C-alpha positions in Angstrom: 76.7 -27.0 -28.1 75.2 -29.1 -30.9 72.4 -27.1 -32.8 70.5 -30.0 -33.0 69.5 -31.8 -30.0 68.5 -30.7 -26.6 70.6 -29.7 -23.1 71.1 -27.8 -20.6 73.6 -24.8 -20.1 74.0 -23.4 -16.4 76.0 -20.3 -16.0 77.0 -18.8 -12.7 77.8 -15.4 -11.2 78.9 -13.4 -8.3 77.8 -10.2 -6.2 80.6 -7.6 -6.3 81.5 -8.7 -2.3 82.6 -12.1 -3.4 86.0 -12.5 -1.9 87.9 -12.9 -5.9 85.3 -10.2 -7.0 86.6 -7.5 -4.1 90.4 -8.1 -5.5 88.9 -7.7 -9.3 87.7 -4.3 -7.9 90.9 -3.8 -5.4 93.5 -4.3 -8.7 91.2 -2.3 -11.5 90.6 0.7 -9.0 94.8 1.1 -8.4 95.2 0.7 -12.6 92.0 3.5 -13.1 94.1 5.7 -11.1 97.8 5.0 -12.2 96.2 5.7 -16.6 93.7 8.7 -14.9 97.2 10.2 -14.0 99.6 9.0 -16.5 97.7 6.7 -19.3 101.3 5.3 -20.4 101.2 2.5 -17.2 102.5 -0.5 -17.3 100.2 -2.0 -14.4 100.1 -6.1 -13.2 98.3 -6.0 -9.9 97.8 -8.7 -8.2 95.1 -9.2 -5.1 94.9 -10.9 -1.8 91.9 -10.9 0.3 92.1 -12.7 4.2 90.4 -11.6 7.7 91.5 -7.8 8.3 94.3 -7.8 5.7 94.3 -6.9 2.0 97.6 -7.3 0.3 98.8 -5.8 -3.0 101.7 -8.0 -5.2 102.4 -5.2 -8.3 104.7 -5.2 -11.0 104.4 -1.1 -12.1 105.9 1.3 -14.0 104.0 4.3 -14.0 105.2 8.3 -13.2 102.7 8.4 -10.4 102.8 7.3 -7.1 98.8 6.3 -6.1 98.1 6.2 -2.0 97.3 3.0 -2.5 96.0 2.7 1.3 93.6 4.8 0.4 92.5 3.8 -2.5 92.1 -0.1 -1.4 89.8 1.3 1.5 88.2 3.3 -1.6 86.9 0.3 -3.0 86.3 -1.8 -0.9 84.2 0.8 0.8 81.9 0.8 -2.7 81.3 -2.5 -2.2 80.1 -2.2 1.1 81.9 -4.0 3.6 81.7 -1.0 6.1 80.6 -3.3 9.6 82.8 -2.4 12.2 82.5 -5.2 14.3 83.3 -7.6 11.0 87.0 -8.6 10.7 86.9 -7.0 6.9 86.1 -3.3 7.6 87.0 -0.7 4.7 87.9 1.7 8.3 89.9 -0.5 10.3 91.4 -3.5 7.5 95.3 -3.4 7.4 97.2 -3.2 3.7 100.5 -4.0 2.5 101.7 -3.3 -0.2 104.9 -6.1 -2.6 105.7 -3.6 -5.3 108.1 -3.6 -8.3 108.5 -2.5 -11.5 108.3 -4.0 -14.4 110.8 -6.7 -15.6 113.4 -4.5 -18.3 112.6 -8.2 -20.1 109.3 -7.5 -20.5 109.5 -4.1 -21.1 111.6 -4.5 -24.3 109.5 -6.8 -25.6 106.0 -3.8 -25.4 108.8 -1.4 -26.3 109.8 -3.3 -29.4 108.6 -1.6 -33.3 107.9 1.6 -31.1 105.9 0.4 -28.5 103.6 -2.4 -30.2 104.8 -5.6 -29.2 102.3 -7.7 -27.2 102.9 -7.5 -24.1 103.2 -11.6 -23.2 102.2 -15.4 -25.5 99.1 -17.0 -24.7 95.2 -17.6 -27.2 92.3 -15.1 -26.4 89.1 -15.9 -27.4 85.6 -13.3 -28.2 81.9 -14.9 -28.7 79.1 -13.5 -29.7 75.4 -15.4 -30.4 72.2 -13.5 -31.7 70.6 -15.3 -28.8 69.7 -12.2 -27.1 69.7 -8.5 -27.7 72.7 -8.2 -26.0 74.4 -10.7 -28.1 75.3 -13.0 -24.9 74.5 -16.1 -24.1 71.0 -16.3 -22.2 72.6 -18.6 -18.7 75.2 -16.0 -17.7 72.9 -12.9 -18.7 70.3 -13.9 -16.7 73.2 -14.9 -14.1 74.9 -11.9 -14.3 71.2 -10.3 -13.7 70.4 -11.6 -10.9 73.5 -11.3 -9.0 72.7 -7.6 -9.7 69.7 -7.2 -8.2 71.0 -9.2 -4.8 73.4 -5.9 -5.0 70.7 -3.2 -5.8 68.2 -4.2 -3.2 71.1 -4.4 -0.8 72.6 -1.0 -1.3 69.1 0.6 -2.0 68.0 -0.6 1.5 65.4 -2.1 0.0 66.2 -5.3 1.7 68.2 -4.3 4.9 69.3 -7.9 6.3 71.0 -8.8 2.8 75.3 -8.3 3.0 77.8 -7.7 0.1 78.6 -11.6 -0.4 76.8 -13.7 -3.0 76.8 -16.3 -6.1 74.0 -17.5 -8.8 73.4 -20.2 -10.8 70.9 -20.3 -13.7 70.1 -23.1 -15.4 68.6 -22.4 -18.9 66.8 -25.8 -21.8 68.7 -25.3 -25.5 66.4 -26.5 -27.9 67.9 -26.5 -31.6 70.5 -24.9 -30.1 68.0 -22.0 -29.3 67.1 -21.1 -25.7 63.5 -22.3 -24.6 63.2 -22.1 -21.1 65.1 -21.1 -17.9 64.9 -24.8 -14.9 66.6 -24.0 -12.3 68.3 -21.3 -10.3 70.5 -21.1 -7.4 70.9 -18.5 -5.2 73.4 -17.7 -2.8 73.2 -14.7 -0.3 75.2 -13.6 2.6 72.6 -12.1 4.7 72.5 -10.3 9.1 72.4 -12.6 11.4 68.5 -13.5 12.9 66.8 -13.2 9.3 64.8 -16.2 8.7 65.9 -18.7 5.3 62.2 -18.8 4.1 61.8 -15.2 4.1 65.1 -15.1 2.2 63.8 -18.0 -0.4 60.4 -15.8 -0.4 62.8 -12.5 -1.3 64.6 -14.6 -4.2 61.4 -16.9 -5.8 58.6 -14.1 -5.2 60.6 -10.6 -5.2 63.9 -10.9 -7.5 63.5 -13.4 -9.6 60.2 -12.0 -11.4 62.2 -8.5 -11.8 65.7 -10.5 -12.6 64.4 -12.9 -15.4 62.1 -10.9 -17.0 59.9 -12.6 -19.8 62.4 -16.0 -19.2 60.7 -15.7 -15.7 57.8 -18.7 -14.7 56.9 -20.2 -12.2 58.2 -23.6 -12.7 61.7 -23.2 -11.9 63.4 -24.8 -9.3 64.7 -22.6 -6.7 67.3 -23.3 -4.1 68.1 -20.5 -2.0 70.9 -20.8 0.9 71.5 -24.7 0.7 73.6 -24.6 3.6 71.0 -23.5 5.1 73.3 -20.3 7.0 75.3 -17.7 5.2 75.9 -14.5 7.7 79.7 -15.0 7.8 81.1 -14.0 3.6 83.7 -11.6 2.5 88.0 -12.2 2.8 86.3 -12.8 6.9 85.0 -16.4 6.5 87.5 -17.0 2.4 90.3 -15.9 0.7 89.9 -13.6 -2.1 92.1 -13.4 -5.1 92.6 -12.7 -9.0 91.7 -13.7 -11.8 89.9 -16.4 -9.8 86.2 -15.9 -12.1 87.5 -15.8 -15.6 84.4 -17.8 -17.2 81.8 -15.4 -14.9 84.0 -12.2 -16.2 83.9 -14.4 -20.4 81.0 -16.8 -21.2 79.4 -18.3 -18.5 81.1 -21.4 -20.1 79.5 -21.4 -23.8 82.7 -20.5 -25.2 86.2 -21.6 -25.0 88.8 -19.5 -22.3 92.2 -18.7 -23.7 93.2 -18.8 -19.4 94.0 -15.5 -18.8 92.3 -13.2 -16.2 91.6 -9.5 -17.3 91.4 -7.4 -14.3 94.8 -6.0 -12.8 96.4 -6.0 -16.1 96.9 -2.9 -18.1 96.2 -2.3 -22.1 99.0 -3.6 -23.4 98.6 -7.0 -21.6 96.8 -8.5 -24.9 95.4 -11.2 -22.2 93.1 -8.1 -21.3 92.7 -6.1 -25.0 92.9 -8.7 -27.5 89.7 -11.0 -25.1 87.9 -7.5 -25.4 88.7 -7.3 -29.4 87.7 -10.5 -29.9 84.8 -9.7 -28.9 84.2 -6.7 -30.6 85.2 -8.4 -33.8 82.5 -11.5 -32.9 79.7 -8.4 -32.1 80.4 -6.7 -35.3 80.1 -10.3 -37.1 76.9 -11.8 -36.2 76.0 -8.2 -36.3 76.8 -8.3 -40.1 74.1 -11.4 -40.4 77.5 -13.2 -41.6 76.5 -15.6 -38.9 73.8 -16.6 -35.4 77.0 -17.4 -33.6 80.5 -17.0 -33.6 83.6 -17.7 -32.0 87.1 -16.1 -33.0 90.6 -17.3 -31.3 94.1 -14.8 -31.4 97.0 -16.1 -30.4 100.7 -14.1 -30.0 103.7 -13.6 -28.9 105.4 -11.4 -26.7 107.1 -8.6 -28.0 105.4 -9.1 -31.5 103.1 -6.8 -33.2 101.1 -9.4 -35.7 99.2 -12.5 -34.4 100.5 -15.7 -34.8 97.4 -17.1 -35.6 93.5 -15.9 -35.7 90.8 -18.3 -36.4 87.2 -18.0 -36.4 84.4 -20.2 -36.2 80.5 -20.3 -36.8 79.6 -23.2 -36.2 77.3 -24.3 -38.9 75.9 -21.0 -38.1 76.7 -18.5 -41.3 79.1 -18.2 -43.9 82.2 -19.4 -43.3 84.4 -19.0 -45.6 83.1 -15.3 -45.6 83.2 -14.8 -42.2 87.6 -15.6 -42.3 87.6 -12.3 -44.4 85.6 -10.3 -42.5 87.6 -11.3 -39.6 90.7 -10.7 -41.2 89.8 -7.3 -42.3 90.4 -6.1 -38.5 94.0 -5.0 -37.4 95.0 -7.0 -34.1 98.1 -5.3 -33.7 98.2 -4.3 -29.9 98.4 -1.0 -30.5 95.8 -0.8 -33.2 93.3 -2.7 -30.4 94.8 0.0 -28.1 94.0 3.4 -30.4 90.3 1.9 -31.6 88.9 1.4 -28.5 90.3 3.5 -26.0 91.6 1.8 -24.1 94.5 4.3 -22.6 91.9 5.5 -20.1 90.6 4.8 -16.4 86.9 3.0 -17.2 88.4 -0.6 -16.0 86.3 -0.4 -12.3 83.5 0.0 -14.4 84.4 -3.5 -15.8 85.2 -5.8 -13.1 81.5 -7.0 -11.5 78.8 -8.7 -13.3 80.9 -9.6 -16.8 83.3 -7.8 -19.7 80.8 -8.5 -22.1 77.5 -7.7 -22.5 76.7 -4.6 -21.1 76.2 -1.0 -22.6 79.0 1.5 -22.2 82.0 -0.6 -22.6 84.1 0.6 -25.6 84.2 -3.4 -27.3 80.1 -3.5 -26.9 79.6 -0.2 -29.0 
């Protein structure tokens, strides 16, 4: 984003009942179940959900064998798909598993150098900006707040007609590289049959947004709610869900680049996840040290090799580039060192799935 001109950045989020997020949450629930019993488990769990069926396609090496059906049903129940009359319901859905052990070729690469090799090749990015206390871009932060507000009002019973599926979108105007106002908000929320769209819009505009946007709420915001006019049928009953399809929602909302690899479903030997978390950790430290107002870090790996192929940092002209480069290179980016420093062999991943993997308290890369 240019620092010297006026621009608008829009970011989106989704609720935990979105079909793709249902799949991410199931996959991370399977991962946590494995890590709780065997912290050295190697897990790559892809999930598809459609109609009344959940399919797990997994590549796993572990001393533990979960009760997959129970894990899936409990995850879906926590999300809120518990309506017996609907096809996708925790108590009635069908669970199918397609499971093999981790490829010996991949395992050989990870196990090289005493278990320190990268689990795959690839590029990962981390980003931080001082435009919010959370060191996150404002549009994605607010989009997550609105989505989480929908879920909170549903689960608390505050708005009993709300249903699990939903999407949000927030547009923020920037002047000279700094956010100055929210211009537009879009909310699409699943709802029970019979509730008037006028009631939903009034709730969003007069109740949800003032709470979710906080100091960024203003009465000039253009608000759209359920633009199609109805959103009764949602979740996997309506759309097919897959793991790994919300990578920009999971990261920085388009404010920074993304390496392409998804986070959810993967154990920390997969640098798609662990190195992206660590790049965020280092970018946060860099901004907190005052070396730049915003920074983006890129790291790349070769499968089976511990040391990164490359590490780079961009401060976008907002700080001391030379000092920032030296600061970043003082960190150990080897996968085993990342896993140890952030404590990534713990069953913490179900807490990362929804409302962004960054910018929320309690996650080790945010501390």
